[in-house]
C-alpha positions as CSV (number, residue, x, y, z in Angstrom):
1,M,7.9,-28.2,-37.6
2,D,4.8,-28.7,-39.8
3,G,2.0,-30.7,-38.2
4,V,3.3,-30.1,-34.7
5,V,1.1,-28.1,-32.3
6,V,2.8,-26.6,-29.3
7,M,0.7,-25.8,-26.2
8,L,1.2,-23.3,-23.4
9,N,-1.3,-23.3,-20.6
10,G,-3.7,-25.3,-22.8
11,K,-3.4,-22.8,-25.8
12,D,-2.1,-23.5,-29.2
13,L,1.0,-21.6,-30.2
14,P,1.5,-19.1,-31.7
15,C,-1.3,-17.0,-30.4
16,V,-2.3,-13.3,-30.0
17,E,-4.5,-12.1,-27.1
18,V,-6.0,-8.7,-26.2
19,V,-7.2,-7.8,-22.8
20,E,-8.2,-4.6,-21.0
21,A,-7.2,-4.0,-17.4
22,C,-7.4,-0.9,-15.3
23,G,-8.0,1.4,-18.3
24,E,-5.0,0.0,-20.2
25,W,-5.0,-2.4,-23.2
26,F,-2.6,-5.2,-23.3
27,V,-1.6,-7.4,-26.3
28,R,0.2,-10.6,-25.6
29,V,2.0,-12.4,-28.5
30,V,3.2,-15.9,-27.7
31,E,5.5,-17.8,-30.1
32,E,7.4,-21.0,-29.8
33,H,10.3,-19.6,-27.7
34,Q,9.1,-16.2,-26.6
35,E,6.3,-14.2,-25.1
36,L,5.9,-10.5,-25.5
37,T,3.3,-8.2,-23.9
38,R,2.8,-4.6,-24.9
39,S,0.5,-2.0,-23.3
40,F,-1.5,0.7,-25.1
41,D,-3.6,3.6,-23.8
42,L,-6.1,3.3,-26.7
43,E,-8.1,0.2,-27.6
44,S,-7.8,1.1,-31.4
45,F,-3.9,1.0,-31.1
46,A,-4.0,-2.3,-29.3
47,L,-6.3,-3.8,-31.9
48,A,-4.3,-2.6,-34.8
49,Y,-1.1,-4.0,-33.2
50,A,-2.8,-7.3,-32.5
51,E,-4.1,-7.5,-36.1
52,G,-0.6,-6.9,-37.5
53,Q,0.8,-9.6,-35.3
54,R,-2.0,-12.0,-36.4
55,M,-1.1,-11.3,-40.0
56,R,2.6,-11.7,-39.4
57,L,2.0,-15.1,-37.7
58,G,-0.5,-16.3,-40.3
59,L,-3.3,-16.8,-37.7
60,D,-7.0,-16.8,-38.5
61,G,-7.7,-14.4,-35.6
62,F,-6.8,-13.2,-32.2
63,E,-8.4,-13.7,-28.8
64,R,-10.1,-10.9,-26.8
65,L,-10.1,-11.9,-23.2
């Protein structure tokens, strides 16, 4: 599937997003056929998980919303 860009809600796939809400940190990982959201109590744990997913997916970075 080289050269094909898949979009979901206007975003390239795969993607990794980090967001804080109500004192909890969420990491959303979107791939071609799946979406996974994990929650963390600590920002550092969320960022470490997001960085690992970024590396696994071969992305340049992740998005902090």
